[in-house]
Legacy VTK file of the C-alpha trace (Angstrom):
# vtk DataFile Version 3.0
C-alpha trace
ASCII
DATASET POLYDATA
POINTS 118 float
-57.931 -59.430 122.081
-61.192 -61.271 121.537
-62.169 -63.579 124.366
-65.198 -65.786 124.911
-66.193 -67.211 128.267
-68.806 -69.928 128.629
-70.760 -70.733 131.764
-73.811 -72.682 132.845
-72.686 -76.242 132.304
-73.144 -78.983 134.849
-74.776 -82.284 135.688
-78.474 -82.715 134.908
-80.843 -85.654 134.811
-82.390 -86.838 131.546
-85.358 -84.662 130.679
-83.914 -81.711 132.530
-82.833 -78.285 131.341
-79.735 -76.130 131.350
-78.988 -72.664 130.026
-75.512 -71.902 128.742
-74.146 -68.379 128.427
-71.173 -67.054 126.490
-69.894 -63.564 127.145
-67.558 -61.922 124.679
-65.009 -59.195 125.171
-62.434 -57.345 123.138
-64.539 -56.756 120.046
-67.876 -55.613 118.703
-69.978 -58.729 118.347
-73.055 -57.225 116.746
-71.810 -58.043 113.253
-70.702 -61.551 114.086
-72.180 -64.963 113.737
-72.349 -66.612 117.160
-72.507 -70.355 117.573
-72.468 -73.252 119.969
-70.564 -76.429 119.182
-70.081 -79.595 121.189
-67.604 -82.409 121.351
-68.285 -85.729 123.016
-65.462 -88.126 123.952
-64.134 -89.891 120.872
-66.235 -87.797 118.499
-65.634 -84.821 116.261
-66.721 -81.368 117.269
-70.107 -80.566 115.776
-72.277 -77.520 115.298
-75.219 -77.394 117.684
-76.742 -74.011 116.834
-75.779 -70.676 115.308
-77.316 -67.231 115.033
-76.246 -64.479 112.685
-76.367 -60.713 113.077
-79.923 -60.609 111.687
-81.142 -63.179 114.191
-81.385 -65.996 111.684
-80.811 -69.313 113.405
-79.578 -72.727 112.377
-79.808 -75.938 114.414
-78.459 -79.433 114.195
-81.254 -81.892 113.485
-80.554 -83.688 116.745
-81.462 -80.626 118.847
-84.279 -79.041 116.850
-87.316 -78.421 119.023
-85.298 -78.884 122.222
-82.569 -76.220 122.110
-82.910 -72.491 121.507
-80.105 -70.079 120.702
-80.466 -66.368 121.402
-78.205 -63.343 121.509
-78.115 -60.066 123.403
-75.782 -57.739 121.543
-76.052 -55.077 124.224
-74.377 -57.555 126.565
-72.137 -59.240 123.957
-73.706 -62.500 125.067
-75.112 -65.559 123.353
-77.262 -68.125 125.116
-78.213 -71.733 124.558
-81.363 -72.909 126.309
-81.345 -76.691 126.407
-84.541 -78.552 127.293
-85.492 -82.220 127.322
-81.851 -83.158 127.664
-80.741 -86.651 126.720
-77.653 -88.653 127.724
-76.386 -88.259 124.159
-76.232 -84.495 124.712
-73.332 -85.082 127.088
-70.325 -83.199 125.758
-68.092 -80.209 126.191
-69.940 -77.223 124.733
-67.938 -74.486 123.038
-68.883 -70.977 122.035
-67.585 -69.618 118.746
-67.753 -66.243 117.046
-66.806 -65.524 113.466
-67.332 -63.212 110.532
-67.952 -65.035 107.253
-66.310 -62.226 105.249
-63.117 -62.233 107.337
-61.376 -65.599 107.505
-58.962 -64.473 110.209
-61.768 -63.443 112.553
-62.649 -66.740 114.201
-62.555 -67.264 117.959
-63.468 -70.027 120.386
-64.139 -70.233 124.078
-62.554 -72.851 126.304
-65.734 -74.865 126.745
-68.101 -75.925 129.485
-68.965 -79.514 130.387
-72.558 -80.693 130.150
-73.317 -84.128 131.567
-76.759 -85.698 131.277
-77.054 -88.689 133.550
-79.302 -90.205 136.172
LINES 1 119
118 0 1 2 3 4 5 6 7 8 9 10 11 12 13 14 15 16 17 18 19 20 21 22 23 24 25 26 27 28 29 30 31 32 33 34 35 36 37 38 39 40 41 42 43 44 45 46 47 48 49 50 51 52 53 54 55 56 57 58 59 60 61 62 63 64 65 66 67 68 69 70 71 72 73 74 75 76 77 78 79 80 81 82 83 84 85 86 87 88 89 90 91 92 93 94 95 96 97 98 99 100 101 102 103 104 105 106 107 108 109 110 111 112 113 114 115 116 117
C-alpha cells in the first residue's frame, strides 16, 4: 500500500524558512509526479509546487522565487524548501503522488501544519 508521510512543519516568524519532507513507501516513486498542496482555513486546497520524473517543476505564482521543490528518488522523498515565508503561507501542507497515465494511482499524505506568525 502506498503511503506518504510529511514532516517539517511548525511555527515560524514572517521572513523565516522551513523545509518540508515527504517520504513515500509501498511503491516505486521514480516514475511519479510528486507535489505539494496546501489548504488554509476556509479555502480550497491548492497546488503549491510539483515535480515530474524528469525533474521539471511547476510553481504557483504566489510562491515563485520563494519556494523550491526537489526530489531524491533514491530515498523516495520529495522536499519543499520555503523561504521568505509570509502569514498568508499559513496552511496545512499536503504531499501528493500521482501518475498522469494511471487515474487510479493518486495518493495523499495526511498533512503537516505550517504557521507563519510573529
